[in-house]
mmCIF file of the C-alpha atoms, coordinates in Angstrom:
data_MODEL
# 
_entry.id   MODEL 
# 
loop_
_atom_site.group_PDB 
_atom_site.id 
_atom_site.type_symbol 
_atom_site.label_atom_id 
_atom_site.label_alt_id 
_atom_site.label_comp_id 
_atom_site.label_asym_id 
_atom_site.label_entity_id 
_atom_site.label_seq_id 
_atom_site.pdbx_PDB_ins_code 
_atom_site.Cartn_x 
_atom_site.Cartn_y 
_atom_site.Cartn_z 
_atom_site.occupancy 
_atom_site.B_iso_or_equiv 
_atom_site.pdbx_formal_charge 
_atom_site.auth_seq_id 
_atom_site.auth_comp_id 
_atom_site.auth_asym_id 
_atom_site.auth_atom_id 
_atom_site.pdbx_PDB_model_num 
ATOM 1   C CA . MET A 1 1   ? -22.343 -28.754 -90.578 1.00 0.00 ? 1   MET A CA 1 
ATOM 2   C CA . TYR A 1 2   ? -22.898 -25.181 -89.322 1.00 0.00 ? 2   TYR A CA 1 
ATOM 3   C CA . SER A 1 3   ? -22.787 -22.151 -91.605 1.00 0.00 ? 3   SER A CA 1 
ATOM 4   C CA . GLU A 1 4   ? -21.654 -19.692 -88.952 1.00 0.00 ? 4   GLU A CA 1 
ATOM 5   C CA . LYS A 1 5   ? -18.445 -19.830 -86.972 1.00 0.00 ? 5   LYS A CA 1 
ATOM 6   C CA . GLN A 1 6   ? -18.673 -21.608 -83.630 1.00 0.00 ? 6   GLN A CA 1 
ATOM 7   C CA . GLU A 1 7   ? -16.964 -19.118 -81.290 1.00 0.00 ? 7   GLU A CA 1 
ATOM 8   C CA . LYS A 1 8   ? -18.675 -19.444 -77.932 1.00 0.00 ? 8   LYS A CA 1 
ATOM 9   C CA . HIS A 1 9   ? -18.130 -22.136 -75.335 1.00 0.00 ? 9   HIS A CA 1 
ATOM 10  C CA . LEU A 1 10  ? -20.776 -23.535 -73.030 1.00 0.00 ? 10  LEU A CA 1 
ATOM 11  C CA . HIS A 1 11  ? -19.494 -25.181 -69.869 1.00 0.00 ? 11  HIS A CA 1 
ATOM 12  C CA . ILE A 1 12  ? -21.653 -27.280 -67.577 1.00 0.00 ? 12  ILE A CA 1 
ATOM 13  C CA . ARG A 1 13  ? -20.975 -29.487 -64.599 1.00 0.00 ? 13  ARG A CA 1 
ATOM 14  C CA . VAL A 1 14  ? -22.562 -32.905 -64.299 1.00 0.00 ? 14  VAL A CA 1 
ATOM 15  C CA . SER A 1 15  ? -22.291 -35.818 -61.925 1.00 0.00 ? 15  SER A CA 1 
ATOM 16  C CA . ASN A 1 16  ? -20.232 -38.863 -62.876 1.00 0.00 ? 16  ASN A CA 1 
ATOM 17  C CA . SER A 1 17  ? -23.367 -40.899 -63.562 1.00 0.00 ? 17  SER A CA 1 
ATOM 18  C CA . ASP A 1 18  ? -24.862 -38.158 -65.785 1.00 0.00 ? 18  ASP A CA 1 
ATOM 19  C CA . TYR A 1 19  ? -21.554 -37.866 -67.630 1.00 0.00 ? 19  TYR A CA 1 
ATOM 20  C CA . GLU A 1 20  ? -21.553 -41.585 -68.354 1.00 0.00 ? 20  GLU A CA 1 
ATOM 21  C CA . LYS A 1 21  ? -25.174 -41.453 -69.597 1.00 0.00 ? 21  LYS A CA 1 
ATOM 22  C CA . VAL A 1 22  ? -24.371 -38.619 -72.016 1.00 0.00 ? 22  VAL A CA 1 
ATOM 23  C CA . LYS A 1 23  ? -21.201 -40.365 -73.147 1.00 0.00 ? 23  LYS A CA 1 
ATOM 24  C CA . LYS A 1 24  ? -23.044 -43.627 -73.880 1.00 0.00 ? 24  LYS A CA 1 
ATOM 25  C CA . SER A 1 25  ? -25.850 -41.822 -75.704 1.00 0.00 ? 25  SER A CA 1 
ATOM 26  C CA . ALA A 1 26  ? -23.369 -39.857 -77.825 1.00 0.00 ? 26  ALA A CA 1 
ATOM 27  C CA . GLU A 1 27  ? -21.496 -43.066 -78.714 1.00 0.00 ? 27  GLU A CA 1 
ATOM 28  C CA . LEU A 1 28  ? -24.780 -44.740 -79.635 1.00 0.00 ? 28  LEU A CA 1 
ATOM 29  C CA . TYR A 1 29  ? -25.446 -42.012 -82.232 1.00 0.00 ? 29  TYR A CA 1 
ATOM 30  C CA . GLY A 1 30  ? -21.821 -41.867 -83.372 1.00 0.00 ? 30  GLY A CA 1 
ATOM 31  C CA . LEU A 1 31  ? -21.378 -38.280 -82.209 1.00 0.00 ? 31  LEU A CA 1 
ATOM 32  C CA . SER A 1 32  ? -18.913 -36.536 -79.967 1.00 0.00 ? 32  SER A CA 1 
ATOM 33  C CA . MET A 1 33  ? -20.282 -35.510 -76.594 1.00 0.00 ? 33  MET A CA 1 
ATOM 34  C CA . GLY A 1 34  ? -20.260 -31.862 -77.685 1.00 0.00 ? 34  GLY A CA 1 
ATOM 35  C CA . GLN A 1 35  ? -22.154 -32.599 -80.896 1.00 0.00 ? 35  GLN A CA 1 
ATOM 36  C CA . TYR A 1 36  ? -24.666 -34.755 -79.060 1.00 0.00 ? 36  TYR A CA 1 
ATOM 37  C CA . ALA A 1 37  ? -25.249 -32.143 -76.345 1.00 0.00 ? 37  ALA A CA 1 
ATOM 38  C CA . LYS A 1 38  ? -25.670 -29.409 -78.953 1.00 0.00 ? 38  LYS A CA 1 
ATOM 39  C CA . LYS A 1 39  ? -28.262 -31.435 -80.876 1.00 0.00 ? 39  LYS A CA 1 
ATOM 40  C CA . ILE A 1 40  ? -30.210 -32.154 -77.683 1.00 0.00 ? 40  ILE A CA 1 
ATOM 41  C CA . ILE A 1 41  ? -30.108 -28.522 -76.525 1.00 0.00 ? 41  ILE A CA 1 
ATOM 42  C CA . LEU A 1 42  ? -31.071 -27.030 -79.880 1.00 0.00 ? 42  LEU A CA 1 
ATOM 43  C CA . LYS A 1 43  ? -33.901 -29.520 -80.483 1.00 0.00 ? 43  LYS A CA 1 
ATOM 44  C CA . SER A 1 44  ? -35.464 -29.069 -77.069 1.00 0.00 ? 44  SER A CA 1 
ATOM 45  C CA . ARG A 1 45  ? -38.535 -26.869 -76.957 1.00 0.00 ? 45  ARG A CA 1 
ATOM 46  C CA . LEU A 1 46  ? -39.359 -24.842 -73.921 1.00 0.00 ? 46  LEU A CA 1 
ATOM 47  C CA . LYS A 1 47  ? -42.999 -24.171 -73.219 1.00 0.00 ? 47  LYS A CA 1 
ATOM 48  C CA . GLN A 1 48  ? -43.831 -20.476 -73.375 1.00 0.00 ? 48  GLN A CA 1 
ATOM 49  C CA . PRO A 1 49  ? -44.735 -19.293 -69.851 1.00 0.00 ? 49  PRO A CA 1 
ATOM 50  C CA . LYS A 1 50  ? -48.152 -17.715 -69.383 1.00 0.00 ? 50  LYS A CA 1 
ATOM 51  C CA . PHE A 1 51  ? -46.637 -14.920 -67.280 1.00 0.00 ? 51  PHE A CA 1 
ATOM 52  C CA . ALA A 1 52  ? -43.271 -13.227 -67.167 1.00 0.00 ? 52  ALA A CA 1 
ATOM 53  C CA . TYR A 1 53  ? -41.248 -14.361 -64.159 1.00 0.00 ? 53  TYR A CA 1 
ATOM 54  C CA . SER A 1 54  ? -41.575 -10.977 -62.421 1.00 0.00 ? 54  SER A CA 1 
ATOM 55  C CA . ASP A 1 55  ? -45.364 -11.002 -62.935 1.00 0.00 ? 55  ASP A CA 1 
ATOM 56  C CA . ALA A 1 56  ? -45.611 -14.554 -61.620 1.00 0.00 ? 56  ALA A CA 1 
ATOM 57  C CA . ARG A 1 57  ? -43.683 -13.561 -58.463 1.00 0.00 ? 57  ARG A CA 1 
ATOM 58  C CA . ARG A 1 58  ? -45.977 -10.551 -57.957 1.00 0.00 ? 58  ARG A CA 1 
ATOM 59  C CA . ILE A 1 59  ? -49.064 -12.734 -58.350 1.00 0.00 ? 59  ILE A CA 1 
ATOM 60  C CA . GLN A 1 60  ? -47.633 -15.293 -55.936 1.00 0.00 ? 60  GLN A CA 1 
ATOM 61  C CA . THR A 1 61  ? -46.980 -12.582 -53.348 1.00 0.00 ? 61  THR A CA 1 
ATOM 62  C CA . GLU A 1 62  ? -50.502 -11.209 -53.726 1.00 0.00 ? 62  GLU A CA 1 
ATOM 63  C CA . LEU A 1 63  ? -51.996 -14.686 -53.358 1.00 0.00 ? 63  LEU A CA 1 
ATOM 64  C CA . ASN A 1 64  ? -49.917 -15.206 -50.215 1.00 0.00 ? 64  ASN A CA 1 
ATOM 65  C CA . TYR A 1 65  ? -51.353 -11.996 -48.750 1.00 0.00 ? 65  TYR A CA 1 
ATOM 66  C CA . ILE A 1 66  ? -54.883 -13.064 -49.640 1.00 0.00 ? 66  ILE A CA 1 
ATOM 67  C CA . GLY A 1 67  ? -54.324 -16.505 -48.135 1.00 0.00 ? 67  GLY A CA 1 
ATOM 68  C CA . ASN A 1 68  ? -52.944 -14.969 -44.961 1.00 0.00 ? 68  ASN A CA 1 
ATOM 69  C CA . ASN A 1 69  ? -55.991 -12.702 -44.605 1.00 0.00 ? 69  ASN A CA 1 
ATOM 70  C CA . LEU A 1 70  ? -58.323 -15.624 -45.242 1.00 0.00 ? 70  LEU A CA 1 
ATOM 71  C CA . ASN A 1 71  ? -56.559 -17.695 -42.575 1.00 0.00 ? 71  ASN A CA 1 
ATOM 72  C CA . GLN A 1 72  ? -56.897 -14.869 -40.060 1.00 0.00 ? 72  GLN A CA 1 
ATOM 73  C CA . TYR A 1 73  ? -60.622 -14.494 -40.725 1.00 0.00 ? 73  TYR A CA 1 
ATOM 74  C CA . THR A 1 74  ? -61.144 -18.248 -40.559 1.00 0.00 ? 74  THR A CA 1 
ATOM 75  C CA . LYS A 1 75  ? -59.333 -18.438 -37.235 1.00 0.00 ? 75  LYS A CA 1 
ATOM 76  C CA . ALA A 1 76  ? -61.392 -15.558 -35.839 1.00 0.00 ? 76  ALA A CA 1 
ATOM 77  C CA . LEU A 1 77  ? -64.609 -17.200 -37.032 1.00 0.00 ? 77  LEU A CA 1 
ATOM 78  C CA . ASN A 1 78  ? -63.658 -20.550 -35.504 1.00 0.00 ? 78  ASN A CA 1 
ATOM 79  C CA . ILE A 1 79  ? -62.797 -18.939 -32.173 1.00 0.00 ? 79  ILE A CA 1 
ATOM 80  C CA . THR A 1 80  ? -66.095 -17.073 -32.215 1.00 0.00 ? 80  THR A CA 1 
ATOM 81  C CA . LEU A 1 81  ? -68.076 -20.206 -33.053 1.00 0.00 ? 81  LEU A CA 1 
ATOM 82  C CA . LYS A 1 82  ? -66.284 -22.122 -30.305 1.00 0.00 ? 82  LYS A CA 1 
ATOM 83  C CA . HIS A 1 83  ? -67.358 -19.514 -27.773 1.00 0.00 ? 83  HIS A CA 1 
ATOM 84  C CA . ALA A 1 84  ? -70.730 -18.781 -29.372 1.00 0.00 ? 84  ALA A CA 1 
ATOM 85  C CA . SER A 1 85  ? -72.588 -19.145 -26.108 1.00 0.00 ? 85  SER A CA 1 
ATOM 86  C CA . GLU A 1 86  ? -70.440 -16.392 -24.616 1.00 0.00 ? 86  GLU A CA 1 
ATOM 87  C CA . THR A 1 87  ? -70.748 -14.101 -27.659 1.00 0.00 ? 87  THR A CA 1 
ATOM 88  C CA . SER A 1 88  ? -73.672 -11.851 -28.343 1.00 0.00 ? 88  SER A CA 1 
ATOM 89  C CA . SER A 1 89  ? -75.621 -12.405 -31.539 1.00 0.00 ? 89  SER A CA 1 
ATOM 90  C CA . GLU A 1 90  ? -74.646 -8.884  -32.654 1.00 0.00 ? 90  GLU A CA 1 
ATOM 91  C CA . ASN A 1 91  ? -70.937 -9.719  -32.490 1.00 0.00 ? 91  ASN A CA 1 
ATOM 92  C CA . MET A 1 92  ? -71.536 -12.988 -34.306 1.00 0.00 ? 92  MET A CA 1 
ATOM 93  C CA . LEU A 1 93  ? -73.459 -11.244 -37.086 1.00 0.00 ? 93  LEU A CA 1 
ATOM 94  C CA . PHE A 1 94  ? -70.744 -8.570  -37.389 1.00 0.00 ? 94  PHE A CA 1 
ATOM 95  C CA . LEU A 1 95  ? -68.032 -11.215 -37.776 1.00 0.00 ? 95  LEU A CA 1 
ATOM 96  C CA . GLN A 1 96  ? -70.041 -13.195 -40.322 1.00 0.00 ? 96  GLN A CA 1 
ATOM 97  C CA . LYS A 1 97  ? -70.577 -10.043 -42.413 1.00 0.00 ? 97  LYS A CA 1 
ATOM 98  C CA . ASN A 1 98  ? -66.855 -9.272  -42.306 1.00 0.00 ? 98  ASN A CA 1 
ATOM 99  C CA . CYS A 1 99  ? -66.016 -12.811 -43.404 1.00 0.00 ? 99  CYS A CA 1 
ATOM 100 C CA . LEU A 1 100 ? -68.464 -12.604 -46.270 1.00 0.00 ? 100 LEU A CA 1 
ATOM 101 C CA . GLN A 1 101 ? -66.993 -9.262  -47.371 1.00 0.00 ? 101 GLN A CA 1 
ATOM 102 C CA . MET A 1 102 ? -63.482 -10.704 -47.229 1.00 0.00 ? 102 MET A CA 1 
ATOM 103 C CA . LEU A 1 103 ? -64.456 -13.749 -49.277 1.00 0.00 ? 103 LEU A CA 1 
ATOM 104 C CA . THR A 1 104 ? -66.163 -11.501 -51.838 1.00 0.00 ? 104 THR A CA 1 
ATOM 105 C CA . MET A 1 105 ? -63.047 -9.327  -52.086 1.00 0.00 ? 105 MET A CA 1 
ATOM 106 C CA . ILE A 1 106 ? -60.801 -12.385 -52.507 1.00 0.00 ? 106 ILE A CA 1 
ATOM 107 C CA . SER A 1 107 ? -63.077 -13.744 -55.206 1.00 0.00 ? 107 SER A CA 1 
ATOM 108 C CA . GLN A 1 108 ? -62.973 -10.427 -57.076 1.00 0.00 ? 108 GLN A CA 1 
ATOM 109 C CA . LYS A 1 109 ? -59.178 -10.225 -56.870 1.00 0.00 ? 109 LYS A CA 1 
ATOM 110 C CA . LEU A 1 110 ? -58.823 -13.753 -58.176 1.00 0.00 ? 110 LEU A CA 1 
ATOM 111 C CA . LYS A 1 111 ? -61.149 -13.006 -61.093 1.00 0.00 ? 111 LYS A CA 1 
ATOM 112 C CA . LYS A 1 112 ? -59.141 -9.875  -61.991 1.00 0.00 ? 112 LYS A CA 1 
ATOM 113 C CA . GLY A 1 113 ? -55.736 -11.404 -61.874 1.00 0.00 ? 113 GLY A CA 1 
# 
């Protein structure tokens, strides 16, 4: 069946119910459990990831930082709007400009990465 020598062992642990499912499926095809598992494993196709795992983690961390900054600005804006009558128009304008700058920066980072 195989041209090269089968030297390596692959050991996995499964629950009793999973074991019974594999056993029944192997019997259905007239194969041993090892042969059946090997056919399933070798025929399966993994989808190629768009990013390497380390890159994906780095991107996730960066997005978390961006989200945290956005939440802080949103909270500050909401507090300011809640107390708008007590806040000078200059302070309100300053905060709005900062929020706009932050949103622009976030948008640029997302476009880059």
